[in-house]
C-alpha positions, 0 to 999 in steps of 0.5 A: 500499499501507498501513502499519498501526498496531501498535495496530490488530487485524490485518485479518480478525481483528476481530468484524466482520471478513469476509475475503470482504466485498469490502472491497478488502484482498488481502494483509497482510505484516508490517503492510503492507497491500495493497488492490486498489483500482480504477486511475484512469480516466485512466490506464485511458484512456491504456493503452487510448488507447496499445494502440489507437494502436499497432494502428492505427499497425501496420496503417497503416505496416507491414500496409497500407503506406498511409504512409512511416514517420517514418525514410523522411520523414526520410531523404527531407528529408536527402537534399533537403538534400544535394541542395540543398547539392550544387547550391550547391557543384557550381560553387563555386571551390576544391575541398575534400575537405569538398566532395567528401565532401559531394558523395559523399552526394548520390544525384544528383551520384553518379548523374551522375558513374557515367554519366560513368565508364560512358562514359569510365572503364570501358575502363581501370578496368572497370565498378564500379572493378574494375581492367582496364588501370588499377588497381582502385578499390575496395580499399584501395591507391591510385597517386597517393593515395586521399584525396578531393582526390588522386582530384579531381586525378588525374581532373582533371589526369591522370597521363601517365606511367601513361597517365591522361589529364586529363579537366578539359576533356572533361568540365568541372569539375561533371562532374569532381566528379561523377566524383570523387564516384562514385570516393569510393563505391567505395573499399574496397568490394572488388568481387568480380573486382578486379584484384590491388591496385596502389601503397600503402595510406594510412596513415590 
């Protein structure tokens, strides 16, 4: 827009003025002239290019599903990184909470842990951790601590006064860690039909 000098005659009021002459002037308000100029070609090319790109993107990824979405590619790369880290720490020395929480995020480790859980733990804790003879593993209450290290120690060392066997020797270290990772995924999921809470609710 252009501000007209007050000394200039109003647009359309001069002797040679012609409101329909195609001068490009659309409006004038308080001395400010609005002109209908053509948009720059680079701007139009950017606009039309973005429209074409968006249409092609939608057809390729959403309509015909010809390729993975960027979010899916990122998730695959992230899962591969976690799996690589999980393999590195499975046989690591000292067990830490950080290690177990990392294993909890690895799909492969959790799947291995679930397989061992289904084979050895369902008799007492039922499928999915709902609880049977043993306590419910899907609520917020724990008999021997619900943090990662406490769960690992309960599985590894057992708790004979409560008929919880030690699984360190039958399963081995790597599989105990995998079962721990699986049990960690069950926390606070509140499986339907779960056994009544037992133990204490952690303060944190």
